[in-house]
N, C-alpha and C positions, 0 to 999 in steps of 0.2 A: 431393551427395545428389540423386538423381533425384526426379521428382515422386511416383512410387510410395512411395518411402521417406519423403518429406516428408508425404504424406498419412497414412501409418501413424503417423508421430511426432505429427502434428497431433491425430489421434483418440485416441492412447494415452498420450502423455507429458503428465503433469500435468493430467489430465482426471478428472472424477468421473462425470458422466452425459453421454451423447450420445443425444439423442432426435430423430429415430429413426436409430440408427447405420447400418443397412444403406442407408437411403434417402440419408443425407448422403454416405456413402462412394461410392455410385453417382454422385451428382451431381458430387462432386469429381473422380471419375475420367472423367466425360464430357467435361471440358474447358469446360463451361458457366461463364461468369462470373457468380458469385453475389453477391447483395447481403447484406453481413455487417454486422449492426447491433450496436452496443455503446451502451447507454444510461448516461449519466453524470449523477448528481446533483451539481452543483457547489456543494454546501453548504460544502465546505472547499477550500483552494487549495494546500496543501503536500502533495505526494504522497510516499509511502514505497514501498519495494519490495514490500509486500503489495499495494498498489494495481496495481503493475506486472505482477502474475502474469497477469491477464486481457489486459493490453496486449501482453504477449509472445505470448500465443496469438493475438491479433488480427494480430500481425505475421507469424505463420506463414501465415494466410490471405492477407495482403498479398503475401507472397513468392511465393504460388502464382497471383497475378494477379487476385484477386478485388476487388470494389468495396467499400471500407470506408466505413461510415456512422457517424460519431461523433455521437450524439444528445445534445445538452445539454438537461437538463430545466429550462429556465428558467421553465416553467409548473408542472411537477410539484414542482420544488424549492421553490416557494412554499407547498406543502401539506405535503410531507415524507413520505417512506416510513416506516411504523412501524419503530421501532428494535428491536434485540434486547436492549435494556436496561430493558424493561417500562415505558417511558414514551413519550409522544408527542414526536417531534422538533420542535424549534422551527423555524418557517419563516423563509426569508430573503427580502430584497427582491429584485426583478428586477435592480437595479443591482449588488447584491452578487454574485448568481449570475453575471452576465455578466462581471464583473471576475475572479471566480474562474475562469471557463471559459477566458479568455485566458491566465492563468497556468498552467492545467492543460495547455493545448495546447503551451506551451513545454517543459513537463517531459516529456510523452509523446513529444515530438520527439526525445528521446534514444534512443527505441526505433523508433517508427514514422516512416515517410516522410510527414510531414504535408502535403506538397505534393500527394500523391496520396490524400488523404482528403477525403470530403465531409462538411463540418460542417453539422448541421442543428439547429433549435431547436423543441422541441415546442409552444411558445406560438404558433407559426405556424398551427397547426391547432386546438389544444385551446382557445385563447382565442376562436376563432370559433364554437364549438359553442353551440347554444342549450340551454335547460333540457330541451326536448323530446328533443334529441339525446342528452343525458346520461341521460335516463330509458330511452331506447331501448337505450343501451349496457348499463344495469344490468340489463335484462331477461335477459341472457345468463348471469347468475350467480345462484345462491341464497345466502341468508345462511348456510346450512349449509356451502356450499362455501367461503365466505370464512373461516368460523371453523375450517376445517381447517388454516389456516395456524399453524405451530408457535408463533410469538410471540404470537398471540391466545390460543392454548390456555394458554400460560404466564400470560398476564394473567388469564384467567378462574380459573385454579387459585389465584392470589394475590389474587383479588378486586379487581383493579385495573381502572380504566375503559378502555373502547375507544371512541373517538370515531367517529361515523358517517363523517366525512370520510376516515378512514383506509381504509375499504373502497373508496374511489374511486381510490386509488393504483394498484393493480394493473389496474384498468379503464383508466386513462389510459396506463399503460405498455404494456398490451396493444394499445390503439388505436394507439399510436405505430407498432407493427409493421404495422398495417393501412394507415396513412398512407404509410409508407415502402415497402410491399410487400417486406418483409424475407424473405430466404430462410433466413437463419440468424441467431440471436441468441445472444450470449455473456453470461456473468455468473458471479458467485460462487454457491456453493451456497446462500447466504442469500437469493439472488434467484430460486430455482427456481419458486416459486409465480407470481411476476410474469411469468417467461418463459413459463410454460406458459399464462398468461392470454392471451398473444399468439396462441398456436395456437388457442385457443377462439374468439377474436374474428375472426381471419382466416377461419376456417371459416364463421363466422356471416355474414360480409360477402362470401362467395363467392370467397375467395382460397385458394391452397394453403397449409396450415399450415407455418409456419416450422419448421426444425429448431433444437434447442436444445443448446448445449454449455456445461457448467458446469465451473469450476476450483475447487480446494480453497481454503480460507481459510488464510492463512499465520500461524502463531503468531509472537508477538514474541520478543525477546530473552530474556524470562523463561521461554520454553518452555511457557507455560500459557495465557495470554490472547491473543486476536486482536491482531495487530500494530496499534498505534494511537498517536496523539500523546497522547490522554488518559491512556494507561497508561505513557507514557514508555518504551516497549519497541520502538521502531522504528529502522529505518535510512532516513533521508530521501534522496530522489532527488537533492536539491540540497546534500547535505552534502559537506564537504571530503573528499578522498581519505583523509586520516589518520583521520577520524572513521568513514567507512564501513568502512575496513580494521579499525580497532580494535573497532568494534561487532561486525563479523562474527566476530572472534576470540572474542567473549564468548558466542556462542550455545551452548546445551547440546549436548553431543556427539550426543544422540539425534536432533537436528534437522538434522545435517549433510547427510544424503542428501536430505531434503525441500527444504532450501534450494537445493542443487544443482539438483534437478529443477524447481522452480518459479521460481527467481530468476536462473538463469544460462542460458547457451547450450550447455551440455554436452549432447552427443548421448545417445541411449538406450544405445548401446554403451559410451560413457564412463561413464555412471551405473552400468552393470553392473561396470565395472572399479573404480570408487570403492567400491562396495559390497564387492567382494572384498578390496580393501585394508583396509577397516574391519573386516570379519570375520576377516581374516588377521593382525590385531594390529599394523598400522601405527599409529603414534601419532596419535590424532585431531588433535592440534594441527597436525601437518604437513598433514593433509587440510584443515583449516580455513584454513590459510594459502593453499592453492590457491583455496579458495572466496572468501576475502577479495580475492585478486588478481583473480579473475574479476569480482567486483562492482565493484571500482574501475575496472577496464578498461572495463566495460559503461557506466558512467555518467560516466567521465572518459576516460582513455586508457591505453595500456600503460606509457607512462613514468611517469605518476602512480602506477600500480599498483606499479611497481618501487620508486619513491621511498618510497611508503607503507610497503612491506614492509621496506625498509632501515631506515627510522626506527623501525618496530615492533621489529625485531630489536635495534636499537641501544638502545632504551629498556627493553625487557622481558627480552630474553635476556642482554644485557650490563649491565642495571641502571643504564644511563646516562640522562642527560636529553636532550631533543632538540637537534639542532644549532642551531636558531633558536628562541629564546624571546622572546615579546612583552614589551617593557619597558613598564611603566606607572608614571607618576609621581603621587604624591598629596601634597596640601597638608597633610594631617594626619599626624602622626608616630606616634601610638599608636592602635591599632585592636583592636577585638574581632575575632577571626578570622572569625566568621560574617558580621559587617558588612563586613569586608574583601572576602571572596570574593563577597558579594552585590553590593557597590558595583563590583567588577571584572567583573561579569556572568559570573562562572564558575558560578553557580547561578541558577536562575530565581526562587528565593524563599529567605527566611531559614530557612523550615522545612526546605526541602531541604538547606540548608547544615548545619543542626543534625543532621539524619539522617545525612549523610555523615560529619560529625565523630564521631558516635556509632559509626558502623560502621568507623571507622579509615581512612576514605577521603580525608582531608586531611592534607597534610604541609607543614612549614615547614623549608626547608633539609634536606630528605630525612628529617626526623624526624616521626612521626606526632603529630598533635594529640590530646591526651588528653581535653580537655573543650571544649565549645562556649563556655565562659566564658573560655578562654585569650586572652591579649592578645598582639599582635604589635607590636614596636617597629621601625619602618622606618628605614633609613639611606640615605646617598647611594650606597653600593656596591650595595644591592639585597638583598632577601630572596627566596629561590626559594619560590614558593607552588605546590603541586601539589594539584589537585582531581580525584579519580578517577585513572584510569590515563592519560588523554590530555590533561588541561588543565594548562598550566604558564604562570605569568607571573613576571617578575622585578619585584617591587614596590619602588619607591624613593621617597625623600622628595624633593620638589621643591627 
């Protein structure tokens, strides 16, 4: 793909808003090396493929030779960007944020060439500001402008509080762009207000306003809510090939094309072909298998993708168990099924275990468990315990 096609794909594949599109396109075609900023709030450490949507877009800029700035909010993260869940986000300590950032870098290294990335920390300039500096910063925005933000409007409608310090988050994120002299800033659509704040402040401080590029929010495996660990609807970057493959196969058919566009390296022409196949009556399961292979290969390798697919076919098409099943030995012979799968760490809580049993998602020796009060008697040969579609153990008595 030549640079003209790369630029077209960068501006059009998996993007929502490009501000200002004509200006950014002109700069990209000029050959000038641009400073591309992505601000990261390292309040969490484990990434999922929803987080990687913007990282993949950043990689497109990197492939075109631009200077990548990964900004970790070790100052802003102690304050917290207002969440979309109608409450104030709990702050983190600086130590927590910096530890999370290191873990973050290892994961984005699966996509980005982190050796050619400049890592910066906004505490370096924000912590040095005086109260006079902060007041000066605040003069560039009105309260009415701040209240335009959708999440604040939602809180007002629900008669929920808005803390004064939350108004300072977009000011600080915007000032980050001033400090870094950013030419372009990336972010999800939930960050649009903050990204535009950078344009306002750069202009106020005598700089050329940065261009802004936003990417969509990726829905989780349930097809409804934003992908996230709290919703348990995510595909983790560090998950095993088997789990990535199996989870990808579980997404709703309606999301297949969106996942290809945002989460894989398929080209725009290939996306057109995939759409034609879906519209032409090809079994969505077969298209999802291609998606699952793509994702495993992206975060692991091609061999892992093939092995995961072979095992998936073996288990689900042929109704067989995996070739290798972990053996676990227990000192107790008689178990309540929920207690057993919780003790074996096949579920994160007993409540989750009860829900899975009620939904028919737990089997003993290939037979569904009918009640979460059922008991299991272990023996030396082992009982095959299955939780969901992908978790198996052979439970034995010591």
